[in-house]
C-alpha positions in Angstrom: 86.7 93.9 67.9 89.9 95.9 67.5 89.6 97.3 71.0 89.1 93.8 72.4 92.3 92.6 70.6 94.2 95.6 72.1 92.8 94.8 75.6 93.9 91.1 75.2 97.4 92.0 74.0 98.0 94.7 76.7 96.7 92.5 79.4 98.9 89.6 78.4 102.0 91.9 78.4 101.1 93.3 81.8 100.5 89.8 83.2 103.8 88.5 81.7 105.9 91.0 83.7 107.9 88.4 85.9 108.1 90.4 89.1 109.2 87.4 91.2 112.0 86.5 88.8 113.2 90.2 88.5 113.1 90.8 92.3 115.2 87.7 93.1 117.6 88.4 90.3 118.0 92.0 91.4 118.3 91.6 95.1 119.7 88.1 95.4 121.5 87.6 92.1 119.8 84.2 91.7 117.4 82.6 89.3 114.3 81.7 91.3 113.4 79.1 88.7 116.4 77.0 89.8 115.0 76.4 93.3 111.9 75.1 95.1 109.0 74.5 92.8 110.8 76.3 89.9 108.0 78.9 89.3 108.2 82.6 89.6 105.3 83.1 92.0 105.2 84.6 95.5 105.3 81.2 97.3 108.5 80.1 95.6 110.1 83.6 95.9 109.3 83.6 99.7 111.6 80.6 100.0 114.4 82.9 99.1 113.1 85.9 101.0 109.8 86.4 102.8 110.0 90.1 102.1 110.5 89.6 98.4 107.8 87.0 98.4 105.3 89.5 99.9 106.4 92.1 97.4 105.9 89.7 94.6 102.4 88.8 95.8 101.4 92.5 95.8 103.0 93.3 92.4 101.5 90.2 90.8 98.1 91.2 92.1 98.5 94.8 91.0 99.3 93.8 87.4 96.1 91.9 87.3 94.2 94.9 88.6 95.9 97.2 86.2 95.0 95.1 83.3 91.3 95.0 84.3 91.3 98.7 85.0 92.8 99.5 81.6 90.2 97.3 80.0 87.4 99.2 81.7 88.8 102.5 80.4 89.3 101.3 76.9 85.9 99.6 76.8 84.3 103.0 77.5 84.6 103.7 73.8 82.4 100.6 73.1 78.7 100.3 73.3 77.5 100.3 76.9 75.5 97.7 78.8 77.4 94.6 79.6 80.4 95.3 77.4 82.7 96.6 80.1 82.3 93.3 82.1 83.1 91.3 79.0 86.2 93.5 78.3 87.4 93.3 82.0 86.9 89.5 82.1 88.9 89.2 78.9 91.6 91.2 80.5 91.6 89.0 83.5 92.0 85.9 81.4 94.9 87.3 79.4 96.6 88.7 82.5 96.5 85.2 84.0 97.7 83.7 80.7 100.6 86.2 80.7 101.6 85.3 84.2 101.5 81.6 83.6 103.1 81.7 80.2 105.4 84.8 80.1 107.0 85.3 76.7 110.1 86.7 78.4 110.8 83.5 80.3 110.1 81.0 77.5 106.5 80.7 78.7 107.6 79.3 82.1 105.8 81.3 84.8 103.8 81.0 87.9 100.5 79.6 88.9 98.4 82.7 88.5 96.7 82.9 91.9 97.8 86.4 92.8 97.3 87.8 89.3 93.9 86.2 89.2 93.1 87.7 92.6 94.1 91.2 91.5 92.0 90.8 88.4 88.9 89.3 89.9 88.7 91.7 92.8 88.1 94.6 90.4 85.4 92.7 88.5 83.5 90.9 91.3 84.9 92.0 94.7 82.2 90.4 96.9 82.7 87.0 95.3 86.5 87.3 95.8 86.0 88.1 99.5 83.8 85.0 100.0 86.4 82.9 98.1 89.1 84.3 100.3 87.1 83.2 103.3 86.8 79.7 101.8 90.5 79.7 101.3 91.3 80.6 104.9 88.8 78.0 106.2 90.3 75.2 104.1 93.8 76.1 105.1 93.0 76.4 108.8 91.2 73.0 108.8 93.4 71.0 106.5 96.7 73.0 106.5 97.2 72.7 102.8 97.7 76.1 101.0 97.4 74.4 97.6 94.1 72.8 98.5 92.8 76.1 99.8 93.9 77.8 96.6 92.3 75.3 94.3 89.0 75.1 96.1 88.8 78.9 96.4 89.5 79.4 92.8 87.0 76.7 91.8 84.3 78.4 93.9 84.8 81.9 92.4 82.7 81.5 89.2 80.0 79.8 91.2 80.0 82.6 93.8 79.9 85.2 91.1 77.0 83.5 89.4 75.1 83.0 92.7 75.5 86.7 93.6 74.8 87.9 90.0 78.2 89.7 90.3 79.4 89.4 86.8 77.5 92.0 84.8 74.7 89.5 84.1 76.5 88.4 80.9 77.3 84.7 80.2 80.4 85.8 78.2 82.0 87.5 81.2 81.2 84.5 83.4 82.6 82.1 80.9 85.9 84.1 80.7 86.2 84.2 84.4 85.6 80.4 84.6 88.2 79.8 81.9 90.8 81.9 83.8 90.0 79.9 87.0 90.3 76.6 85.1 93.8 77.7 83.9 94.9 78.5 87.5 93.6 75.1 88.7 95.3 73.3 85.8 98.6 75.0 86.7 98.2 73.3 90.2 98.3 69.8 88.6 101.4 68.8 90.5 100.0 69.9 93.8 96.7 68.1 93.0 98.7 64.9 92.3 100.6 65.2 95.5 97.4 65.9 97.4 95.9 62.7 96.0 99.0 60.8 96.9 99.1 62.2 100.4 102.6 63.7 99.9 101.7 67.4 99.7 103.4 69.6 102.4 101.2 70.8 105.2 101.7 74.2 106.9 103.7 73.6 110.1 104.8 70.1 109.2 108.3 69.2 110.3 110.6 67.8 107.7 113.4 65.4 108.5 
């Protein structure tokens, strides 16, 4: 139990590193939260600088992977079997929580997609690759990045279950599903705009 608490705490701290905020503050001298969507994720950062946006995407994914990798190492001290999957899934959940609610920025963070991607690809890589394919297909057909993100994230627990790629433990699958639900909930404004028909499409011209 103590090890799981340590994993959760360290994963939250790793996830809460606000790379997007730090990069824009360092290289542009601006607060990324004061423009665009107001969050610190790669999409909003890219409005300031495509290069910084790409770097934010990579770093946000890496912190998720680092949290899960650390959980795997720490869980080696625990009884074998399915425990590493449970520990890694717990790390993924808390890394996503840290990104969405970073203590350093008064709990105002990003949407968790990149951090979730970096976390899940270590736990269930095949399911993530299939979810990425779903994301691309949705974006190509409908030209909504947010729709692609929501559908891909929603499909991930189902894909992991169908492929038995979650360590065959319901606890791990439940933690993955909870992390995905948090990411989807963080897209509530996008979902509202999608339903209202006001969400921006890729390539759409604005007056």
